[in-house]
C-alpha positions in Angstrom: -16.5 8.5 108.5 -14.8 6.4 111.2 -11.6 4.5 110.8 -11.4 1.1 112.5 -8.2 -0.7 113.2 -8.4 -4.5 113.4 -6.5 -5.9 116.4 -5.8 -9.1 114.5 -4.0 -7.4 111.6 -0.7 -9.0 110.7 2.3 -6.9 111.9 4.6 -5.3 109.4 7.7 -7.4 108.9 11.1 -5.9 108.5 12.9 -9.2 108.6 14.3 -9.0 105.1 14.9 -5.2 105.1 18.3 -3.9 105.7 18.9 -1.2 108.4 20.0 1.3 105.8 16.8 0.7 103.8 14.5 0.7 106.7 15.8 4.1 107.8 17.0 5.9 104.8 19.5 8.7 105.7 20.7 11.7 103.9 24.3 12.8 103.9 24.3 16.5 104.6 27.3 18.9 104.0 28.9 20.4 107.0 27.2 23.5 108.5 28.4 26.7 106.9 27.3 28.8 109.9 29.7 27.6 112.6 32.9 29.3 111.3 30.8 32.2 110.0 29.6 33.2 113.4 32.8 32.3 115.2 34.5 35.2 113.5 32.2 37.6 115.3 32.3 35.9 118.7 34.3 38.6 120.5 32.2 41.4 119.0 29.0 39.6 119.9 30.1 39.2 123.5 30.7 42.9 123.8 27.3 43.7 122.2 25.4 41.2 124.5 27.2 42.7 127.6 26.2 46.2 126.6 22.6 45.2 125.9 22.3 43.4 129.2 23.4 46.6 131.0 20.8 48.6 129.1 18.1 46.0 129.9 19.0 46.2 133.6 18.7 50.0 133.6 15.4 49.9 131.8 14.1 47.2 134.2 15.0 49.4 137.2 13.2 52.4 135.6 10.1 50.4 135.0 10.3 49.1 138.6 10.5 52.6 139.9 7.5 53.6 137.7 5.4 50.7 139.0 6.3 51.6 142.6 5.6 55.3 142.2 2.2 54.8 140.6 -0.5 54.3 143.3 -2.3 50.9 143.1 -5.7 52.6 143.4 -5.1 54.8 140.4 -6.4 53.8 137.0 -3.1 54.7 135.4 -1.6 51.7 137.2 -3.8 49.4 135.2 -2.8 50.9 131.9 0.9 50.6 132.9 0.5 46.9 133.8 -1.4 46.3 130.5 1.3 48.0 128.5 4.1 46.0 130.2 2.3 42.7 129.5 1.5 43.7 125.9 5.2 44.4 125.2 5.9 40.8 126.3 8.1 41.8 129.3 5.7 41.1 132.1 7.8 38.1 133.2 10.4 40.6 134.5 7.9 42.1 136.8 5.7 39.2 138.0 6.1 40.0 141.7 5.3 43.7 141.3 2.3 43.0 139.0 0.9 40.3 141.3 1.3 42.6 144.4 -0.5 45.5 142.6 -3.4 43.3 141.2 -3.9 41.7 144.6 -4.3 45.1 146.1 -6.7 46.1 143.3 -8.8 43.0 143.9 -8.8 43.3 147.7 -9.9 47.0 147.6 -12.1 46.7 144.5 -15.0 48.6 146.0 -13.2 51.4 147.8 -13.9 55.0 147.2 -11.1 55.8 144.8 -12.0 53.1 142.3 -15.7 53.8 142.8 -15.2 57.2 141.2 -13.7 55.5 138.1 -16.4 52.8 137.7 -18.4 54.9 135.1 -15.4 54.6 132.7 -16.0 51.6 130.5 -12.3 51.3 129.5 -11.2 51.3 133.1 -13.9 48.9 134.3 -13.2 46.5 131.4 -9.5 46.7 131.8 -9.6 46.0 135.5 -11.9 43.1 135.0 -9.7 41.5 132.3 -6.4 42.0 134.2 -7.8 40.5 137.4 -9.4 37.5 135.7 -6.2 37.1 133.6 -4.3 36.9 136.9 -6.8 34.3 138.3 -8.9 36.6 140.5 -12.7 36.2 140.3 -14.6 39.4 139.4 -18.4 39.4 138.9 -19.5 40.3 135.4 -22.2 42.4 137.1 -19.7 45.2 137.1 -20.9 45.9 133.5 -24.5 46.3 134.5 -24.1 50.0 135.0 -23.4 50.4 131.3 -26.9 49.0 130.3 -30.0 50.9 129.6 -33.4 50.5 131.2 -34.2 47.6 128.9 -31.2 45.7 130.2 -29.2 46.1 127.0 -25.8 47.8 126.6 -26.5 51.5 126.2 -25.7 52.3 122.5 -26.2 56.0 122.9 -23.5 56.2 125.6 -21.1 53.6 124.3 -21.2 53.5 120.5 -18.7 56.3 120.1 -16.3 55.1 122.8 -13.8 53.2 120.6 -11.3 52.5 123.4 -14.0 51.4 125.8 -15.5 49.0 123.1 -12.1 47.5 122.5 -11.5 47.0 126.2 -15.0 45.5 126.6 -14.3 43.1 123.7 -11.1 41.9 125.4 -12.8 41.5 128.7 -15.5 39.3 127.2 -12.8 36.8 126.1 -12.5 35.8 129.8 -16.2 34.8 130.2 -17.1 31.4 131.7 -20.3 29.3 131.4 -23.5 31.1 132.3 -22.3 34.7 132.0 -24.9 36.1 129.7 -23.7 39.6 130.3 -20.3 38.9 128.8 -21.9 37.0 125.8 -23.9 40.2 125.2 -20.8 42.3 125.6 -19.0 40.3 123.0 -21.7 40.6 120.4 -22.2 44.3 121.2 -18.5 45.2 120.9 -17.9 43.2 117.8 -20.9 44.7 116.0 -19.8 48.3 116.6 -16.1 47.8 116.2 -16.7 46.1 112.8 -18.6 49.2 111.6 -15.7 51.4 112.5 -13.2 49.1 110.8 -14.9 51.7 108.6 -15.1 52.8 107.1 -11.3 52.7 107.7 -11.0 49.9 105.1 -12.9 52.0 102.6 -10.7 54.9 103.2 -7.5 52.9 102.7 -8.8 51.3 99.5 -9.6 54.8 98.2 -6.1 56.0 98.9 -4.6 52.9 97.2 -6.7 53.4 94.1 -5.6 57.1 93.8 -2.0 56.0 94.3 -2.4 53.5 91.4 -3.7 56.1 89.1 -0.8 58.4 89.8 1.8 55.6 89.5 0.4 54.3 86.2 -0.3 57.8 84.8 -4.0 56.9 84.3 -6.6 59.7 84.1 -9.9 58.2 85.3 -13.3 59.3 84.1 -15.2 61.9 86.2 -17.4 59.2 87.5 -14.5 56.9 88.5 -12.7 59.7 90.2 -15.6 61.0 92.2 -16.6 57.5 93.5 -13.1 57.2 95.0 -12.3 60.8 95.8 -15.5 61.4 97.9 -14.1 58.6 100.2 -10.5 59.7 100.1 -11.3 63.3 101.1 -12.2 61.6 104.5 -15.3 63.8 105.0 -17.5 60.7 105.1 -15.4 59.4 107.9 -15.0 62.7 109.7 -18.8 63.2 109.6 -19.1 59.9 111.5 -16.4 60.5 114.0 -17.7 64.1 114.6 -20.5 62.5 116.6 -18.0 61.3 119.3 -18.7 63.1 122.5 -22.3 64.1 121.7 -23.7 62.0 124.5 -27.3 60.9 124.2 -27.7 62.5 120.7 -25.2 60.0 119.3 -27.6 57.1 119.1 -27.4 54.0 116.9 -29.9 55.6 114.6 -27.8 58.7 114.2 -24.7 56.6 113.3 -26.7 54.4 111.0 -28.0 57.5 109.2 -24.7 59.2 108.8 -23.0 55.9 107.8 -25.5 55.4 105.0 -24.0 58.4 103.2 -27.2 60.5 102.8 -27.4 63.4 100.4 -26.6 65.8 103.3 -23.3 64.1 104.0 -22.5 63.5 100.3 -23.0 67.2 99.6 -20.6 68.2 102.3 -18.0 65.8 100.9 -18.6 67.3 97.4 -17.8 70.8 98.7 -14.6 69.5 100.3 -13.4 67.5 97.3 -14.1 70.0 94.5 -12.8 73.1 96.4 -9.7 71.2 97.5 -9.0 70.0 93.9 -9.5 73.4 92.4 -7.0 75.3 94.7 -4.6 72.4 94.5 -4.6 72.2 90.8 -1.1 72.8 89.3 1.0 72.1 92.4 -0.4 68.9 94.0 1.3 65.8 92.7 -1.9 63.7 92.2 -4.8 63.3 89.9 -7.6 65.7 90.5 -11.1 66.3 89.2 -9.8 69.1 87.1 -7.6 66.8 85.0 -10.4 64.3 84.7 -12.9 66.9 83.4 -10.4 68.5 81.0 -9.4 65.1 79.6 -13.0 63.7 79.3 -14.7 66.9 78.0 -11.7 68.3 76.0 -12.3 71.4 78.1 -10.0 74.2 79.3 -9.0 74.8 82.9 -11.3 77.8 83.0 -14.3 75.8 81.8 -13.6 73.1 84.4 -13.4 75.6 87.2 -16.7 77.2 86.1 -18.4 73.8 86.2 -17.1 72.8 89.6 -17.9 76.2 91.1 -21.5 75.6 89.9 -21.5 72.1 91.5 -20.2 73.5 94.8 -23.1 76.0 94.8 -25.6 73.2 94.1 -24.1 71.1 97.0 -24.7 74.0 99.3 -28.3 74.2 98.1 -28.6 70.5 98.9 -27.3 71.1 102.4 -29.7 74.0 103.0 -32.6 72.0 101.7 -31.8 69.0 104.0 -31.7 71.3 107.0 -35.3 72.3 106.3 -36.7 68.8 106.9 -34.3 67.1 109.2 -34.8 63.4 110.1 -32.1 63.6 112.8 -31.4 66.2 115.5 -30.2 69.6 114.2 -27.1 69.4 116.4 -25.9 66.4 114.4 -26.6 68.2 111.1 -24.6 71.2 112.3 -21.5 69.0 112.9 -21.6 68.1 109.2 -22.4 71.6 108.1 -19.5 73.0 110.1 -17.1 70.6 108.3 -18.2 72.0 105.0 -17.9 75.6 106.4 -14.2 74.9 107.4 -13.4 73.9 103.8 -15.2 76.9 102.4 -13.1 79.1 104.7 -9.8 77.5 104.0 -10.1 76.8 100.3 -11.9 79.8 98.9 -9.7 81.4 96.3 -6.5 79.9 97.7 -5.2 76.9 99.7 -5.2 78.3 103.2 -4.6 74.9 104.7 -1.3 74.2 102.9 -0.2 77.9 103.0 -1.1 78.5 106.6 1.1 81.7 106.7 -1.6 83.5 104.7 -5.2 84.1 105.8 -5.3 81.1 108.1 -2.8 82.7 110.4 -4.8 85.9 110.5 -8.0 84.0 111.3 -6.4 82.1 114.2 -4.7 85.3 115.5 -8.0 87.2 115.5 -9.9 84.4 117.1 -7.4 83.2 119.8 -4.8 85.9 120.3 -6.2 89.3 119.8 -8.7 90.4 122.5 -12.2 91.4 121.4 -12.8 95.0 122.1 -16.1 95.6 123.9 -17.3 99.2 123.7 -19.3 100.6 126.5 
């Protein structure tokens, strides 16, 4: 809907309106803050002087750090980025401009060429230079694409720092830069999936805290729905794929994020064994209390039931390994997480009481030499 103003409309007349009515004023009481702060003027002056001296010392230290870090070293970019994110870049405008000009002028030299396969470094350099007004071609990101011309998921999906830097770099795109449009979509898609799982984990922790605070004992079903998330094994299974190179494909992440039986069984081993060894001294609701309350059962009966469930979970894990739909190396990452729990929590809490068997395990593995007869 458009609003039209008629040029011939009669002007508003204030002929018969008094000044005090045309502009109504409010009588405010005198400020209460003047005398209040005047009492502390001398102390404030001393504080400001001291702070100014500290600021000057810190500025000199940062200046030395900027000067000591070579301009052709990736660490210089991280340093400049940190200074600007802290909001103190205006103190070092000359030094930053000098460094970034050098980076731009020597963009294709040998030193930086060695770092070009690092997504974080490439994206950070791109963003800092464009942010400073230097033109850099978005073609620098082509090396991170696959043969089909798309960003290589298998190589980049687990690189959280690189994805975040790529997302920030894409904010400096201009008209016609399709590569940066693709970079924005690609980074948002995969960062959102990680923001993972993290939200689910936080919600689970919050729900458990509410139970404890309110003295509420949930049903077995209510507890397990939350506790299988809060034990963090779902998340750990996903993050365990980081660094697996070509094996960590989008399909692998989609599979593990869908919480298949294989991953769920590993989480059950963790949750139940943890709750059993922690019963009696951990200040939180556990599956043991839930079972005893709901089934009117004894502690011994609850333990017998959960030991049976742990054994069944291991059978699920073994069965899934016989007909894998993903590479065995990925399955082994999840299996090894369950094995750690079995090692630490069998019969006692070796994680909390690390002076017991855990210390012996670490000593025998990393400290004591293996005797080879021969």
